[in-house]
C-alpha positions as CSV (number, residue, x, y, z in Angstrom):
1,M,1.8,-15.4,-7.1
2,Q,1.8,-12.2,-5.0
3,K,-1.6,-11.2,-6.3
4,A,-3.0,-14.6,-5.4
5,I,-1.6,-14.4,-1.9
6,S,-3.0,-10.9,-1.4
7,I,-6.4,-11.9,-2.7
8,L,-6.4,-15.0,-0.5
9,A,-5.5,-12.9,2.6
10,T,-8.2,-10.4,1.8
11,L,-10.8,-13.2,1.4
12,I,-9.7,-14.7,4.7
13,L,-10.0,-11.3,6.4
14,C,-13.5,-10.8,5.0
15,F,-14.5,-14.2,6.1
16,L,-13.2,-13.6,9.7
17,L,-14.9,-10.2,9.7
18,L,-18.3,-11.7,8.7
19,M,-18.0,-14.7,11.2
20,N,-17.1,-12.4,14.1
21,Y,-19.4,-9.5,13.4
22,Q,-21.7,-10.0,16.4
23,D,-19.1,-11.1,18.9
24,T,-17.4,-8.7,21.3
25,A,-14.1,-8.8,23.0
26,G,-13.0,-7.0,26.1
27,I,-9.5,-5.5,26.4
28,T,-8.4,-4.4,29.8
29,I,-6.2,-1.3,29.6
30,L,-5.9,-0.8,33.4
31,S,-6.6,-3.8,35.7
32,S,-8.5,-3.4,39.0
33,K,-5.4,-4.2,41.1
34,I,-3.2,-1.7,39.5
35,A,-6.0,0.9,39.5
36,Q,-6.5,0.3,43.2
37,I,-2.8,0.8,43.9
38,L,-2.8,4.1,41.8
39,N,-6.2,5.1,43.3
40,I,-7.9,5.5,39.9
41,A,-10.7,3.7,38.2
42,P,-10.0,0.5,36.2
43,Y,-10.4,0.9,32.5
44,S,-11.4,-1.6,29.8
45,I,-12.6,-1.4,26.3
46,N,-15.3,-3.6,24.7
47,L,-14.7,-3.9,20.9
48,N,-16.6,-5.6,18.2
49,M,-14.6,-8.7,17.3
50,A,-14.8,-7.8,13.6
51,L,-13.3,-4.4,14.4
52,Y,-10.7,-6.0,16.6
53,T,-9.7,-8.4,13.8
54,L,-9.5,-5.5,11.3
55,I,-7.3,-3.5,13.7
56,I,-4.9,-6.5,14.2
57,F,-4.7,-7.1,10.4
58,I,-3.9,-3.5,9.7
59,L,-1.3,-3.3,12.4
60,G,0.3,-6.5,11.0
61,E,0.4,-5.0,7.5
62,I,2.0,-1.8,8.8
63,A,4.6,-3.8,10.8
64,A,5.5,-5.9,7.8
65,I,5.9,-2.8,5.6
66,F,8.2,-1.2,8.2
67,F,10.1,-4.5,8.6
68,F,10.7,-5.2,5.0
69,A,11.0,-1.7,3.6
70,P,14.8,-1.4,4.3
71,L,15.4,-4.8,2.8
72,Y,13.4,-3.9,-0.3
73,T,15.3,-0.6,-0.8
74,S,18.7,-2.2,-0.4
75,L,17.9,-5.0,-2.8
76,K,16.6,-2.4,-5.3
77,E,19.8,-0.4,-5.0
78,K,21.9,-3.6,-5.5
79,F,19.8,-4.5,-8.5
80,N,20.2,-1.1,-10.1
81,A,24.0,-1.2,-9.5
82,Y,24.1,-4.7,-11.1
83,K,22.1,-3.4,-14.1
84,R,24.5,-0.5,-14.6
85,E,27.4,-2.9,-14.5
86,L,25.8,-5.1,-17.1
87,E,25.2,-2.0,-19.3
88,K,28.9,-1.0,-19.0
89,G,29.9,-4.5,-19.9
90,S,27.7,-4.5,-23.0
91,I,29.0,-1.1,-24.1
92,S,32.6,-2.3,-23.7
93,N,31.8,-5.5,-25.7
94,T,30.2,-3.3,-28.4
95,S,33.2,-1.0,-28.6
96,A,35.6,-4.0,-28.7
97,E,33.6,-5.5,-31.6
98,A,33.7,-2.2,-33.4
99,K,37.5,-2.1,-32.9
100,I,37.8,-5.6,-34.3
101,Q,35.7,-4.6,-37.3
102,V,37.9,-1.6,-37.9
103,L,41.1,-3.7,-37.7
104,E,39.6,-6.3,-40.1
105,N,38.8,-3.5,-42.6
106,K,42.3,-2.1,-42.3
107,I,43.8,-5.6,-42.9
108,T,41.5,-6.0,-46.0
109,V,42.7,-2.7,-47.4
110,L,46.3,-3.5,-46.7
111,E,46.0,-6.9,-48.4
112,K,44.4,-5.3,-51.4
113,A,47.1,-2.7,-51.6
114,L,49.8,-5.4,-51.3
115,D,48.2,-7.4,-54.1
116,D,48.0,-4.3,-56.3
117,A,51.6,-3.5,-55.6
118,L,52.8,-7.0,-56.4
119,K,50.8,-7.0,-59.7
120,N,52.3,-3.7,-60.8
121,K,55.9,-4.9,-60.4
């Protein structure tokens, strides 16, 4: 499912890049009113819309990674702890089964010894 979502997102991004390749977008860094107050020249950037879309997509991906990385690591630690707990439980069950088998063998040996002792009398 995650592969399908990532492929779909990549296809949508490629579609948006192709559709907006010839368009431009202006981004005002320093408006004329603020520049007049500070006595400096106003500043704006004209970007290709495809480049703008690509930058926004990459920044969104980076933000998602930084947002979900702590959650991922904590869930991974909890999963590993749960896995270790299950392994301990399976080992204790195995040892308990081994102890039961040893006791059953001892009972069998004692029963046979008792039968032999009763037959000899």
